[in-house]
PADREN-640168 format. One record per residue (C-alpha): y, x, z; residue in one letter. Coordinates in pm, 1 decimal, padded with zeros to 6 digits. Example, Ala and Ser with C-alpha at 12.3 -4.5 7.8 and 13.67 -1.06 7.14 Angstrom:
2
yy; xx; zz; kefi
-00450.0; 01230.0; 00780.0; a $
-00106.0; 01367.0; 00714.0; s $
This chain:
281
yy; xx; zz; kefi
00908.9; -00171.3; 02441.7; m $
00787.0; -00080.1; 02801.2; g $
00737.6; 00379.5; 02716.4; l $
00894.8; 00634.1; 02853.7; e $
00994.5; 00914.5; 02561.9; p $
01048.5; 01325.4; 02645.0; v $
00997.8; 01413.6; 02326.9; r $
01076.3; 01220.4; 01962.6; l $
01036.6; 01426.6; 01623.1; e $
01050.0; 01290.6; 01239.6; p $
00732.3; 01320.2; 01076.2; t $
00948.6; 01406.7; 00758.7; r $
01239.7; 01488.0; 00656.4; l $
01503.1; 01180.0; 00567.6; g $
01342.2; 00918.6; 00771.8; d $
01694.5; 00891.1; 00935.8; e $
01878.8; 00781.7; 00658.9; d $
01640.6; 00552.6; 00460.6; s $
01627.1; 00200.7; 00373.2; v $
01216.5; 00240.3; 00378.1; r $
01001.2; 00294.4; 00644.3; n $
01102.8; 00553.5; 00896.9; g $
00821.4; 00757.4; 01138.0; n $
00866.4; 00956.8; 01425.5; w $
00616.6; 01144.7; 01647.7; h $
00700.0; 00998.5; 02011.0; l $
00572.8; 01152.0; 02334.5; w $
00566.3; 01027.3; 02662.6; t $
00525.8; 01160.2; 03004.2; g $
00178.2; 01070.3; 03085.3; d $
00114.1; 01332.1; 02752.3; g $
00017.4; 01088.3; 02525.8; d $
00116.2; 01076.0; 02150.9; r $
00219.8; 00822.5; 01954.3; h $
00423.8; 00716.2; 01632.3; i $
00723.4; 00552.8; 01645.5; l $
00807.1; 00310.2; 01317.0; r $
01131.8; 00161.8; 01161.6; r $
01044.5; -00061.1; 00939.9; y $
01129.7; -00141.0; 00581.6; h $
01422.3; -00346.0; 00510.7; l $
01223.0; -00591.8; 00384.5; l $
00962.4; -00648.4; 00709.5; r $
00952.1; -00944.0; 00874.5; t $
00805.8; -01056.5; 01233.3; e $
00536.8; -01257.0; 01013.8; e $
00419.8; -01026.9; 00808.7; d $
00410.7; -00764.0; 01099.3; l $
00174.3; -01012.1; 01278.2; t $
-00095.0; -01052.0; 01021.4; y $
-00089.4; -00650.1; 00960.8; e $
-00150.8; -00663.1; 01343.8; t $
-00443.5; -00880.1; 01338.9; q $
-00609.0; -00638.8; 01077.2; v $
-00563.5; -00332.8; 01282.7; l $
-00688.4; -00492.8; 01596.9; d $
-00981.4; -00597.9; 01383.2; h $
-01081.3; -00229.3; 01242.6; l $
-00975.6; -00075.6; 01578.6; t $
-01266.2; -00311.3; 01724.8; a $
-01484.3; -00202.6; 01482.9; r $
-01452.1; 00168.1; 01553.0; g $
-01154.6; 00241.3; 01303.6; w $
-00886.3; 00469.4; 01421.6; c $
-00615.3; 00313.9; 01271.4; v $
-00248.9; 00295.0; 01372.5; p $
-00240.7; 00002.3; 01561.5; a $
00051.5; -00135.3; 01743.8; r $
00134.9; -00016.2; 02145.0; i $
00448.8; -00171.7; 02182.6; a $
00691.1; -00429.4; 01961.8; g $
00799.4; -00477.5; 01720.9; p $
01165.1; -00515.1; 01891.8; v $
01482.5; -00581.4; 01675.3; r $
01709.3; -00325.4; 01645.6; y $
02062.9; -00259.2; 01432.6; d $
01929.9; -00510.2; 01164.7; g $
01573.8; -00370.7; 01191.0; r $
01241.2; -00421.6; 01358.4; l $
01071.2; -00126.5; 01535.6; w $
00727.8; -00077.1; 01668.8; a $
00528.1; 00231.9; 01846.6; v $
00152.9; 00242.5; 01765.6; t $
-00128.6; 00487.8; 01770.6; r $
-00160.6; 00860.5; 01670.0; f $
-00409.1; 00924.9; 01358.1; v $
-00506.8; 01269.5; 01450.8; p $
-00566.8; 01499.7; 01123.9; g $
-00469.9; 01572.4; 00781.0; q $
-00506.7; 01449.3; 00449.4; p $
-00692.3; 01684.1; 00168.1; h $
-00351.9; 01874.5; -00012.6; k $
-00605.9; 01892.9; -00349.7; d $
-00888.5; 01650.5; -00348.5; e $
-01223.2; 01783.2; -00521.4; t $
-01467.6; 01553.8; -00720.5; a $
-01666.2; 01537.6; -00340.3; a $
-01370.2; 01405.0; -00115.1; q $
-01245.8; 01190.3; -00408.1; q $
-01641.7; 01002.4; -00351.5; a $
-01589.9; 01061.7; -00008.6; e $
-01315.8; 00809.1; -00009.9; r $
-01504.1; 00648.2; -00227.7; g $
-01740.5; 00549.0; -00015.0; e $
-01504.4; 00543.4; 00329.6; v $
-01340.6; 00258.2; 00098.0; l $
-01634.6; 00070.0; 00090.3; a $
-01749.7; 00067.9; 00490.3; r $
-01355.9; -00022.8; 00526.0; l $
-01396.7; -00352.7; 00293.9; h $
-01744.7; -00444.0; 00416.8; a $
-01577.1; -00412.7; 00781.9; d $
-01274.1; -00644.1; 00659.1; l $
-01487.3; -00917.8; 00475.0; s $
-01550.9; -01118.1; 00757.9; g $
-01177.9; -01148.1; 00835.5; l $
-01003.4; -01437.5; 00682.0; d $
-00599.9; -01479.2; 00834.3; l $
-00515.4; -01665.3; 00478.0; g $
-00230.3; -01503.8; 00294.8; a $
00024.8; -01221.3; 00414.9; r $
00379.6; -01425.3; 00445.8; p $
00580.2; -01243.1; 00142.9; g $
00271.3; -01104.7; -00049.0; f $
00096.8; -01240.1; -00342.1; f $
-00179.0; -01138.6; -00581.7; q $
-00073.5; -00826.6; -00744.9; a $
-00213.2; -00945.6; -01108.9; a $
00018.7; -01294.7; -00980.0; d $
00295.4; -01178.5; -01151.8; l $
00497.0; -01491.7; -01216.5; d $
00532.1; -01465.0; -00820.8; a $
00638.5; -01096.6; -00748.3; m $
00882.7; -01150.6; -01051.8; g $
01041.7; -01466.7; -00873.8; e $
01036.0; -01277.9; -00479.3; l $
01174.8; -00965.9; -00671.6; q $
01445.1; -01109.5; -00848.8; g $
01457.2; -00756.8; -01090.7; w $
01540.6; -00974.2; -01444.8; d $
01826.5; -01149.5; -01322.8; r $
02015.1; -00834.2; -01130.0; g $
01884.0; -00586.9; -01363.2; v $
02047.2; -00764.6; -01646.3; e $
02377.3; -00754.0; -01469.2; l $
02397.2; -00361.3; -01405.3; l $
02187.3; -00259.0; -01744.9; r $
02069.9; -00453.2; -02016.7; p $
01873.7; -00245.7; -02170.1; d $
01609.1; -00151.7; -01900.1; l $
01589.1; -00553.5; -01854.4; a $
01552.0; -00597.5; -02193.5; d $
01235.1; -00301.7; -02202.6; r $
01115.1; -00385.5; -01862.7; a $
01071.0; -00785.2; -01994.6; e $
00841.8; -00673.2; -02275.4; q $
00641.9; -00478.0; -02061.4; a $
00569.6; -00770.0; -01795.8; m $
00518.9; -00998.2; -02093.5; d $
00249.5; -00769.6; -02210.9; g $
00107.9; -00763.2; -01881.3; a $
00068.6; -01115.5; -01798.2; k $
-00107.2; -01140.7; -02131.0; e $
-00353.0; -00898.9; -02008.1; l $
-00376.7; -01089.8; -01702.8; v $
-00453.9; -01413.7; -01872.7; r $
-00671.2; -01256.9; -02137.7; a $
-00916.2; -01063.9; -01827.1; h $
-00920.8; -01324.0; -01613.6; g $
-00788.8; -01105.0; -01322.3; l $
-00627.6; -01418.4; -01123.8; l $
-01005.6; -01501.4; -01096.3; e $
-01149.0; -01214.4; -00913.8; l $
-01301.0; -01263.0; -00625.9; p $
-01080.0; -01179.0; -00287.6; q $
-01089.4; -00935.5; 00014.0; t $
-00803.2; -00812.6; 00228.2; i $
-00737.8; -00469.9; 00103.0; v $
-00532.4; -00169.1; 00216.5; h $
-00345.9; -00183.7; -00079.1; g $
-00264.0; 00215.1; -00122.6; d $
-00572.8; 00354.1; -00010.0; f $
-00496.4; 00714.7; -00146.6; a $
-00553.7; 01051.2; -00091.2; s $
-00274.2; 01112.4; 00147.0; w $
-00342.3; 00789.8; 00403.0; n $
-00701.7; 00925.9; 00466.5; l $
-00702.2; 01180.3; 00775.0; h $
-00959.3; 01447.8; 00813.9; f $
-00995.5; 01694.3; 01114.2; g $
-01032.0; 02038.2; 01089.3; e $
-01447.8; 02051.2; 01090.3; d $
-01312.5; 01870.0; 00767.0; g $
-01472.7; 01508.6; 00893.2; r $
-01330.3; 01220.4; 00828.1; f $
-01047.9; 01111.6; 01094.0; a $
-00876.5; 00735.5; 01032.6; g $
-00672.5; 00583.1; 00776.0; v $
-00290.7; 00520.3; 00797.7; i $
-00018.7; 00325.7; 00622.6; d $
-00186.2; -00075.9; 00606.0; f $
00203.7; -00202.5; 00507.3; d $
00069.2; -00298.0; 00214.6; l $
-00296.1; -00484.9; 00350.5; c $
-00315.8; -00836.2; 00188.1; h $
-00566.8; -01023.6; 00015.3; p $
-00666.5; -00907.9; -00343.3; d $
-00881.8; -00791.8; -00554.0; s $
-01137.5; -00490.5; -00525.4; r $
-01020.3; -00367.2; -00884.0; a $
-00664.2; -00372.0; -00716.6; w $
-00745.3; -00186.1; -00448.6; e $
-00926.1; 00125.1; -00630.8; l $
-00634.3; 00077.5; -00909.2; v $
-00383.5; 00143.0; -00616.1; i $
-00620.0; 00442.0; -00467.3; a $
-00548.3; 00621.6; -00817.3; r $
-00874.7; 00546.5; -00913.7; v $
-01129.2; 00823.7; -01098.9; r $
-01439.1; 00825.8; -01214.4; p $
-01602.4; 01008.4; -00840.6; e $
-01379.3; 00758.3; -00674.6; l $
-01568.8; 00485.8; -00809.3; i $
-01910.2; 00611.9; -00812.2; e $
-01844.6; 00687.0; -00429.1; g $
-01753.9; 00321.1; -00382.2; y $
-02130.0; 00168.2; -00567.2; q $
-02296.0; 00439.0; -00350.9; r $
-02196.4; 00333.8; -00013.5; a $
-02113.7; -00053.4; -00079.4; a $
-02390.0; -00300.2; 00052.0; t $
-02198.8; -00566.7; -00253.8; d $
-02109.5; -00310.9; -00509.7; p $
-01881.4; -00427.2; -00786.0; l $
-01954.4; -00649.2; -01044.3; t $
-01941.3; -00604.8; -01421.1; e $
-01625.4; -00803.1; -01407.1; h $
-01481.6; -00628.6; -01149.0; e $
-01529.4; -00313.9; -01274.9; l $
-01389.3; -00401.3; -01684.4; a $
-01056.1; -00562.3; -01463.3; a $
-00983.4; -00196.8; -01334.2; i $
-00795.9; -00099.3; -01686.2; g $
-00613.2; -00401.1; -01736.3; p $
-00510.1; -00376.6; -01373.4; l $
-00389.5; 00000.3; -01449.1; r $
-00157.5; -00180.8; -01689.1; v $
-00030.9; -00411.1; -01466.6; v $
-00003.1; -00172.8; -01188.8; f $
00271.2; 00058.6; -01388.0; r $
00457.1; -00273.2; -01445.3; v $
00501.8; -00287.4; -01094.0; l $
00604.9; 00033.9; -01026.5; m $
00892.8; -00013.5; -01294.3; v $
00973.2; -00358.5; -01076.5; m $
00980.2; -00134.6; -00747.5; a $
01193.5; 00133.4; -00987.0; d $
01443.5; -00129.7; -01094.2; l $
01427.3; -00349.1; -00733.9; w $
01577.8; 00012.5; -00578.8; n $
01787.8; 00117.2; -00850.6; g $
01980.7; -00210.0; -00753.8; r $
01977.1; -00132.0; -00385.8; q $
02178.6; 00187.7; -00483.8; a $
02379.1; 00094.2; -00798.7; g $
02173.4; 00332.6; -01004.7; r $
01894.5; 00425.6; -01181.0; f $
01663.7; 00659.6; -01231.3; d $
01585.2; 00646.6; -01600.7; e $
01395.8; 00915.4; -01623.2; v $
01103.7; 00792.5; -01365.4; t $
01173.2; 00473.6; -01547.1; i $
01154.6; 00604.3; -01943.5; d $
00803.9; 00772.4; -01819.1; r $
00666.9; 00459.8; -01637.6; r $
00752.9; 00235.0; -01909.4; l $
00621.5; 00459.7; -02182.5; a $
00314.5; 00484.4; -01955.1; a $
00249.2; 00085.8; -02027.4; v $
00252.6; 00118.1; -02386.5; r $
00004.8; 00397.0; -02397.3; s $
Protein backbone atom coordinates (compact mmCIF):
# COMPACT_ATOMS: atom_id res chain seq x y z
CA UNK A 1 0.00 0.00 0.00
CA UNK A 2 3.00 2.26 -0.37
CA UNK A 3 3.72 2.65 3.37
CA UNK A 4 6.83 1.73 5.35
CA UNK A 5 5.69 0.45 8.76
CA UNK A 6 8.15 0.39 11.65
CA UNK A 7 5.76 -0.84 14.34
CA UNK A 8 2.49 -2.79 14.39
CA UNK A 9 0.30 -3.65 17.38
CA UNK A 10 -3.25 -5.10 17.58
CA UNK A 11 -5.80 -2.72 19.06
CA UNK A 12 -7.32 -5.60 21.04
CA UNK A 13 -6.74 -9.30 21.60
CA UNK A 14 -8.47 -11.61 19.13
CA UNK A 15 -7.98 -9.45 16.05
CA UNK A 16 -5.55 -12.00 14.64
CA UNK A 17 -8.00 -14.92 14.35
CA UNK A 18 -11.46 -13.44 13.73
CA UNK A 19 -13.66 -13.60 10.62
CA UNK A 20 -14.81 -10.12 11.65
CA UNK A 21 -12.93 -6.85 11.46
CA UNK A 22 -9.34 -6.75 12.65
CA UNK A 23 -7.55 -3.52 13.63
CA UNK A 24 -3.89 -2.79 14.28
CA UNK A 25 -2.08 0.39 15.27
CA UNK A 26 0.50 1.10 12.55
CA UNK A 27 3.41 3.54 12.88
CA UNK A 28 5.41 4.61 9.84
CA UNK A 29 9.00 5.79 9.60
CA UNK A 30 7.95 9.45 9.55
CA UNK A 31 6.33 9.03 12.99
CA UNK A 32 2.72 9.05 11.80
CA UNK A 33 0.22 6.71 13.47
CA UNK A 34 -2.53 5.03 11.46
CA UNK A 35 -4.89 2.07 11.73
CA UNK A 36 -4.42 -1.04 9.60
CA UNK A 37 -7.80 -2.68 9.00
CA UNK A 38 -8.66 -6.18 7.90
CA UNK A 39 -12.32 -6.07 6.94
CA UNK A 40 -15.12 -8.47 7.78
CA UNK A 41 -15.47 -11.54 5.61
CA UNK A 42 -18.62 -10.10 3.98
CA UNK A 43 -17.17 -6.71 3.00
CA UNK A 44 -16.76 -5.88 -0.71
CA UNK A 45 -14.85 -3.22 -2.62
CA UNK A 46 -18.15 -1.65 -3.71
CA UNK A 47 -19.45 -1.12 -0.20
CA UNK A 48 -16.03 0.10 0.99
CA UNK A 49 -16.17 2.73 -1.75
CA UNK A 50 -19.48 3.94 -0.31
CA UNK A 51 -18.01 4.16 3.19
CA UNK A 52 -14.98 6.04 1.87
CA UNK A 53 -17.22 8.65 0.21
CA UNK A 54 -19.07 9.21 3.50
CA UNK A 55 -15.81 9.59 5.42
CA UNK A 56 -14.30 11.95 2.84
CA UNK A 57 -17.47 14.06 2.95
CA UNK A 58 -17.24 14.39 6.74
CA UNK A 59 -13.49 15.01 6.71
CA UNK A 60 -14.05 17.94 4.34
CA UNK A 61 -16.47 19.36 6.92
CA UNK A 62 -13.98 19.21 9.76
CA UNK A 63 -14.82 15.88 11.36
CA UNK A 64 -12.04 13.63 12.69
CA UNK A 65 -13.05 10.24 11.30
CA UNK A 66 -11.13 7.16 10.05
CA UNK A 67 -10.80 8.30 6.44
CA UNK A 68 -8.92 5.95 4.16
CA UNK A 69 -5.20 6.62 3.61
CA UNK A 70 -4.22 3.59 1.52
CA UNK A 71 -5.88 0.56 -0.03
CA UNK A 72 -7.99 -1.41 -0.13
CA UNK A 73 -6.01 -4.42 -1.28
CA UNK A 74 -7.06 -8.05 -1.23
CA UNK A 75 -4.77 -10.42 0.64
CA UNK A 76 -5.43 -13.95 1.89
CA UNK A 77 -9.09 -13.70 0.86
CA UNK A 78 -9.77 -10.48 2.79
CA UNK A 79 -9.79 -6.76 2.07
CA UNK A 80 -7.23 -4.58 3.89
CA UNK A 81 -6.75 -0.81 4.11
CA UNK A 82 -4.99 1.84 6.18
CA UNK A 83 -7.15 4.54 7.75
CA UNK A 84 -6.67 7.71 9.77
CA UNK A 85 -6.04 7.28 13.49
CA UNK A 86 -8.71 8.99 15.61
CA UNK A 87 -7.15 10.05 18.96
CA UNK A 88 -8.79 9.94 22.35
CA UNK A 89 -10.84 7.35 24.22
CA UNK A 90 -14.56 6.66 24.67
CA UNK A 91 -16.29 7.40 27.96
CA UNK A 92 -16.18 4.23 30.08
CA UNK A 93 -19.42 4.91 31.94
CA UNK A 94 -21.53 7.64 30.39
CA UNK A 95 -23.19 10.10 32.70
CA UNK A 96 -26.57 11.58 31.81
CA UNK A 97 -24.82 14.76 30.66
CA UNK A 98 -22.47 12.75 28.44
CA UNK A 99 -25.41 10.88 26.92
CA UNK A 100 -27.00 14.21 26.08
CA UNK A 101 -23.72 15.38 24.55
CA UNK A 102 -23.65 12.25 22.38
CA UNK A 103 -27.15 13.16 21.19
CA UNK A 104 -25.95 16.65 20.30
CA UNK A 105 -22.98 15.28 18.34
CA UNK A 106 -25.29 12.91 16.49
CA UNK A 107 -27.60 15.78 15.52
CA UNK A 108 -24.63 17.69 14.08
CA UNK A 109 -23.47 14.57 12.22
CA UNK A 110 -26.89 14.09 10.64
CA UNK A 111 -26.97 17.76 9.65
CA UNK A 112 -23.66 17.40 7.80
CA UNK A 113 -24.78 14.18 6.13
CA UNK A 114 -28.23 15.44 5.14
CA UNK A 115 -27.09 16.87 1.81
CA UNK A 116 -25.11 13.79 0.77
CA UNK A 117 -26.97 11.57 -1.72
CA UNK A 118 -25.05 8.40 -2.61
CA UNK A 119 -28.05 6.17 -3.25
CA UNK A 120 -28.26 2.74 -1.68
CA UNK A 121 -25.15 1.15 -0.21
CA UNK A 122 -24.40 -2.20 -1.89
CA UNK A 123 -25.53 -5.07 0.34
CA UNK A 124 -27.41 -2.81 2.80
CA UNK A 125 -31.14 -2.32 3.37
CA UNK A 126 -33.32 -0.34 5.75
CA UNK A 127 -33.23 -2.05 9.11
CA UNK A 128 -37.03 -2.28 9.06
CA UNK A 129 -37.00 -4.06 5.68
CA UNK A 130 -36.96 -7.45 7.36
CA UNK A 131 -37.93 -9.38 4.24
CA UNK A 132 -34.82 -8.11 2.44
CA UNK A 133 -32.56 -8.70 5.43
CA UNK A 134 -33.82 -12.23 5.96
CA UNK A 135 -33.18 -13.14 2.34
CA UNK A 136 -29.70 -11.60 2.50
CA UNK A 137 -28.64 -13.49 5.61
CA UNK A 138 -30.31 -16.79 4.71
CA UNK A 139 -30.56 -17.39 8.46
CA UNK A 140 -33.75 -19.49 8.43
CA UNK A 141 -32.74 -22.10 5.87
CA UNK A 142 -29.33 -22.79 7.38
CA UNK A 143 -30.42 -22.79 11.00
CA UNK A 144 -33.31 -25.17 10.36
CA UNK A 145 -30.79 -27.86 9.44
CA UNK A 146 -28.68 -27.41 12.58
CA UNK A 147 -31.17 -26.26 15.22
CA UNK A 148 -34.82 -26.43 14.11
CA UNK A 149 -36.00 -25.43 17.62
CA UNK A 150 -34.11 -22.14 17.42
CA UNK A 151 -35.38 -21.57 13.90
CA UNK A 152 -39.02 -21.95 15.01
CA UNK A 153 -38.63 -19.49 17.87
CA UNK A 154 -36.73 -17.01 15.73
CA UNK A 155 -39.37 -17.23 13.00
CA UNK A 156 -42.09 -16.34 15.51
CA UNK A 157 -40.07 -13.33 16.65
CA UNK A 158 -39.52 -12.27 13.04
CA UNK A 159 -43.23 -12.51 12.23
CA UNK A 160 -44.04 -10.28 15.22
CA UNK A 161 -41.44 -7.72 14.16
CA UNK A 162 -42.80 -7.63 10.60
CA UNK A 163 -46.25 -6.87 11.96
CA UNK A 164 -44.83 -3.93 13.92
CA UNK A 165 -43.18 -2.63 10.73
CA UNK A 166 -46.54 -2.68 8.95
CA UNK A 167 -48.59 -1.30 11.86
CA UNK A 168 -46.28 1.67 12.53
CA UNK A 169 -45.29 2.51 8.95
CA UNK A 170 -41.59 2.03 9.73
CA UNK A 171 -40.62 1.72 6.07
CA UNK A 172 -42.18 5.13 5.39
CA UNK A 173 -39.95 7.06 7.78
CA UNK A 174 -37.77 9.78 6.15
CA UNK A 175 -34.26 8.65 5.25
CA UNK A 176 -30.77 10.06 5.68
CA UNK A 177 -27.32 8.53 5.79
CA UNK A 178 -26.82 7.18 9.31
CA UNK A 179 -23.63 6.17 11.12
CA UNK A 180 -25.17 2.79 11.93
CA UNK A 181 -23.61 2.22 15.38
CA UNK A 182 -23.45 5.54 17.22
CA UNK A 183 -22.86 3.85 20.56
CA UNK A 184 -20.73 5.41 23.30
CA UNK A 185 -17.70 3.27 22.44
CA UNK A 186 -17.48 4.78 18.97
CA UNK A 187 -17.04 8.39 20.15
CA UNK A 188 -13.58 9.50 21.27
CA UNK A 189 -12.78 12.27 23.74
CA UNK A 190 -9.47 13.86 24.73
CA UNK A 191 -7.98 13.94 28.22
CA UNK A 192 -9.62 17.33 28.70
CA UNK A 193 -13.03 15.75 28.05
CA UNK A 194 -13.55 17.53 24.74
CA UNK A 195 -15.02 15.62 21.81
CA UNK A 196 -12.26 14.35 19.48
CA UNK A 197 -13.84 12.20 16.76
CA UNK A 198 -16.02 9.30 15.65
CA UNK A 199 -14.92 5.82 14.55
CA UNK A 200 -16.48 2.69 13.00
CA UNK A 201 -18.59 3.71 10.02
CA UNK A 202 -18.85 0.08 8.86
CA UNK A 203 -22.65 0.20 8.97
CA UNK A 204 -23.28 3.67 7.51
CA UNK A 205 -26.15 3.57 5.00
CA UNK A 206 -29.45 5.33 4.24
CA UNK A 207 -31.97 4.69 7.01
CA UNK A 208 -34.24 6.51 9.45
CA UNK A 209 -33.04 8.79 12.23
CA UNK A 210 -35.23 6.80 14.62
CA UNK A 211 -33.25 3.68 13.76
CA UNK A 212 -30.00 5.55 14.36
CA UNK A 213 -31.15 6.41 17.88
CA UNK A 214 -32.17 2.82 18.57
CA UNK A 215 -28.85 1.41 17.38
CA UNK A 216 -27.15 4.07 19.54
CA UNK A 217 -28.79 2.45 22.61
CA UNK A 218 -31.33 5.21 23.01
CA UNK A 219 -32.05 6.80 26.39
CA UNK A 220 -34.14 9.89 27.22
CA UNK A 221 -31.02 12.05 27.64
CA UNK A 222 -29.78 11.05 24.19
CA UNK A 223 -33.06 12.18 22.61
CA UNK A 224 -33.07 15.40 24.64
CA UNK A 225 -29.57 16.28 23.46
CA UNK A 226 -30.45 15.43 19.87
CA UNK A 227 -33.61 17.54 19.86
CA UNK A 228 -31.81 20.46 21.47
CA UNK A 229 -29.01 20.54 18.86
CA UNK A 230 -30.96 19.50 15.75
CA UNK A 231 -31.82 22.12 13.15
CA UNK A 232 -34.57 19.70 12.06
CA UNK A 233 -35.80 17.98 15.25
CA UNK A 234 -37.40 14.54 15.19
CA UNK A 235 -41.11 14.53 14.31
CA UNK A 236 -43.83 12.85 16.37
CA UNK A 237 -43.88 9.97 13.86
CA UNK A 238 -40.14 9.47 14.23
CA UNK A 239 -40.33 9.58 18.01
CA UNK A 240 -43.21 7.09 18.06
CA UNK A 241 -41.21 4.74 15.83
CA UNK A 242 -38.42 4.30 18.38
CA UNK A 243 -40.32 1.76 20.52
CA UNK A 244 -41.22 -0.69 17.73
CA UNK A 245 -37.79 -0.24 16.16
CA UNK A 246 -36.23 -1.39 19.43
CA UNK A 247 -38.07 -4.69 18.96
CA UNK A 248 -36.80 -4.87 15.37
CA UNK A 249 -33.28 -4.29 16.67
CA UNK A 250 -33.56 -7.23 19.08
CA UNK A 251 -34.78 -9.51 16.29
CA UNK A 252 -31.89 -8.44 14.08
CA UNK A 253 -29.50 -9.26 16.91
CA UNK A 254 -31.01 -12.76 17.01
CA UNK A 255 -30.43 -12.99 13.26
CA UNK A 256 -26.79 -12.02 13.74
CA UNK A 257 -26.36 -14.62 16.49
CA UNK A 258 -27.85 -17.30 14.26
CA UNK A 259 -25.62 -16.31 11.34
CA UNK A 260 -22.54 -16.43 13.56
CA UNK A 261 -23.65 -19.78 14.92
CA UNK A 262 -23.92 -21.18 11.42
CA UNK A 263 -20.38 -20.11 10.65
CA UNK A 264 -19.01 -21.57 13.89
CA UNK A 265 -21.11 -24.76 13.82
CA UNK A 266 -22.51 -24.07 17.31
CA UNK A 267 -24.90 -21.54 18.80
CA UNK A 268 -24.64 -19.31 21.85
CA UNK A 269 -27.94 -20.48 23.29
CA UNK A 270 -27.71 -18.36 26.44
CA UNK A 271 -27.39 -15.14 24.44
CA UNK A 272 -30.07 -16.16 21.91
CA UNK A 273 -32.50 -17.10 24.70
CA UNK A 274 -31.90 -13.75 26.39
CA UNK A 275 -32.51 -11.82 23.16
CA UNK A 276 -35.67 -13.78 22.34
CA UNK A 277 -36.99 -13.14 25.85
CA UNK A 278 -36.33 -9.40 25.33
CA UNK A 279 -38.32 -9.50 22.07
CA UNK A 280 -41.32 -10.98 23.91
CA UNK A 281 -41.12 -8.53 26.82
